[in-house]
Structures are given as C-alpha cells and as structure tokens.
MARDREN-832150 format. One line per 10 residues: number of its first residue (from 0); their letters; for each residue x, z negated, y of C-alpha. Coordinates in nm, 3 decimals. Layout:
N
NUM) A) X,Z,Y; ...
***
This chain:
146
0) XXXXXXXXXX) -1.328,0.256,-0.632; -1.405,0.140,-0.284; -1.168,0.106,0.015; -1.294,-0.086,0.312; -1.118,-0.238,0.608; -1.254,-0.593,0.541; -1.409,-0.815,0.265; -1.732,-0.825,0.475; -1.755,-0.443,0.482; -1.687,-0.430,0.101
10) XXXXXXXXXX) -1.962,-0.697,0.039; -2.207,-0.513,0.263; -2.162,-0.197,0.067; -2.185,-0.389,-0.256; -2.524,-0.537,-0.152; -2.652,-0.205,-0.032; -2.564,-0.047,-0.368; -2.735,-0.341,-0.558; -3.057,-0.242,-0.364; -3.057,0.124,-0.494
20) XXXXXXXXXX) -3.264,0.244,-0.790; -2.949,0.348,-0.966; -2.810,-0.010,-0.976; -3.096,-0.105,-1.212; -2.946,0.126,-1.479; -2.579,-0.010,-1.446; -2.414,-0.323,-1.553; -2.083,-0.431,-1.400; -1.835,-0.499,-1.677; -1.526,-0.555,-1.463
30) XXXXXXXXXX) -1.436,-0.623,-1.107; -1.092,-0.637,-0.950; -0.991,-0.701,-0.593; -0.662,-0.620,-0.423; -0.531,-0.580,-0.071; -0.334,-0.271,0.041; 0.017,-0.355,0.119; 0.266,-0.192,0.355; 0.615,-0.153,0.207; 0.855,-0.231,0.494
40) XXXXXXXXXX) 1.186,-0.179,0.323; 1.240,0.161,0.494; 0.974,0.164,0.764; 1.197,0.035,1.050; 1.474,0.277,0.945; 1.241,0.576,0.933; 1.086,0.493,1.261; 1.435,0.454,1.423; 1.535,0.792,1.290; 1.238,0.948,1.449
50) XXXXXXXXXX) 1.328,0.800,1.774; 1.685,0.916,1.739; 1.563,1.271,1.681; 1.367,1.249,2.012; 1.688,1.137,2.185; 1.602,0.773,2.234; 1.887,0.530,2.191; 1.867,0.155,2.096; 2.000,0.057,2.438; 1.740,0.253,2.634
60) XXXXXXXXXX) 1.468,0.079,2.827; 1.147,0.081,2.634; 1.320,0.141,2.298; 1.164,-0.160,2.124; 0.815,-0.066,2.242; 0.873,0.286,2.127; 0.992,0.165,1.786; 0.691,-0.063,1.749; 0.453,0.230,1.837; 0.623,0.461,1.602
70) XXXXXXXXXX) 0.619,0.201,1.316; 0.242,0.155,1.377; 0.187,0.541,1.379; 0.369,0.566,1.040; 0.192,0.265,0.890; -0.159,0.354,0.987; -0.218,0.613,0.700; -0.067,0.376,0.446; -0.280,0.079,0.556; -0.612,0.295,0.593
80) XXXXXXXXXX) -0.580,0.583,0.345; -0.863,0.805,0.268; -0.988,0.844,-0.086; -0.791,1.138,-0.212; -0.995,1.448,-0.317; -0.842,1.457,-0.660; -0.977,1.508,-1.007; -0.790,1.221,-1.162; -0.703,0.877,-1.067; -0.442,0.650,-1.232
90) XXXXXXXXXX) -0.369,0.277,-1.192; -0.068,0.093,-1.323; -0.036,-0.282,-1.280; 0.322,-0.398,-1.187; 0.437,-0.750,-1.179; 0.753,-0.811,-0.990; 0.804,-1.134,-1.177; 0.963,-1.068,-1.523; 0.946,-1.400,-1.695; 1.152,-1.703,-1.599
100) XXXXXXXXXX) 1.493,-1.524,-1.597; 1.437,-1.207,-1.413; 1.249,-1.227,-1.089; 1.247,-0.954,-0.826; 1.212,-1.192,-0.543; 1.545,-1.367,-0.649; 1.730,-1.048,-0.574; 1.895,-1.018,-0.238; 1.691,-0.822,0.025; 1.960,-0.547,0.037
110) XXXXXXXXXX) 1.947,-0.491,-0.342; 1.566,-0.480,-0.339; 1.575,-0.228,-0.053; 1.822,-0.010,-0.247; 1.609,-0.022,-0.558; 1.296,0.072,-0.362; 1.484,0.351,-0.190; 1.564,0.499,-0.535; 1.213,0.459,-0.641; 1.085,0.637,-0.321
120) XXXXXXXXXX) 1.337,0.918,-0.374; 1.192,0.996,-0.710; 0.831,0.960,-0.575; 0.901,1.221,-0.291; 0.954,1.491,-0.558; 0.571,1.481,-0.607; 0.480,1.489,-0.245; 0.151,1.663,-0.202; 0.073,1.645,-0.577; 0.029,1.270,-0.593
130) XXXXXXXXXX) -0.119,1.032,-0.343; 0.026,0.676,-0.382; -0.166,0.370,-0.267; 0.012,0.041,-0.300; -0.209,-0.279,-0.327; -0.128,-0.615,-0.431; -0.313,-0.922,-0.518; -0.234,-1.284,-0.618; -0.492,-1.488,-0.807; -0.788,-1.264,-0.725
140) XXXXXX) -1.047,-1.196,-0.995; -0.942,-1.255,-1.355; -0.665,-1.011,-1.426; -0.296,-1.097,-1.449; 0.003,-0.871,-1.472; 0.182,-1.116,-1.687
***
C-alpha cells in the first residue's frame, strides 16, 4: 500500500521500485487506485464547536477566516495520513449505491448526515485502536463494488 500526495509521486515510486533487483522476483497480480476523501458531514460543526470553546462567536470579526483555518487544521491529518504502525490492515469496499431502488445519494442531506453521525459514534469507541482512512474511486482500475 502506498500513499502519495499526487499521481506523479506515486508513479515515480512505482518506476523506482521497478528498477530494484527485488522487482525481478515479483509479478503484480492486482492494482487498485483510489483517492482519499474528506467526509464533510460534521467537519463544519466540529470546527465551529472548537471556536465556540475558544470564545469566538459567529458574529465576531474574523470568525469565517478562523472557521476556515480550523477546518483545514482538522482536515489535514485525514487528507494526508501517515501509514499506521499496525500489524494488520483491513479493507472493505463499500458502494453507496444499492441497486436501482436504494441509492444513498437520493436521501436528503440531513438524513445522510444523521446516518454518518451514528456511524462515527460507533467508530469513536475504537479510537486509538483503529486508524480509519476513507478513500473513494469511480471507474479507476478494474474493480467494482457492485
């Protein structure tokens, strides 16, 4: 698994690896490319709560800039995670499209946010034990979650 900030950086590393002696003994059997996503359902709410704790109010001068800065601070570790020093790694593919009748994207934004809030509440029980990295792809490589 390789995390890089751009496709060019990923390709440079792939080419560099192909030039090693080890590469002659390996045969790629599968490749999958995805992009790390930032879930924004609660980001604005959490950043606003942080500003509230600091005593900043929405009507204060500079609030919008402070909110944007706080959101960027909170988003950075999600967008550019380090590879966790864990013994095990698990992946699970998830398609938000469930056939023709049930489609996540047809739900109102508020309902989706509520479902994600519940999902996050469960996940926080495992804070420090599990590192979550959310990535998504559409039409890259040859795997489909359908």
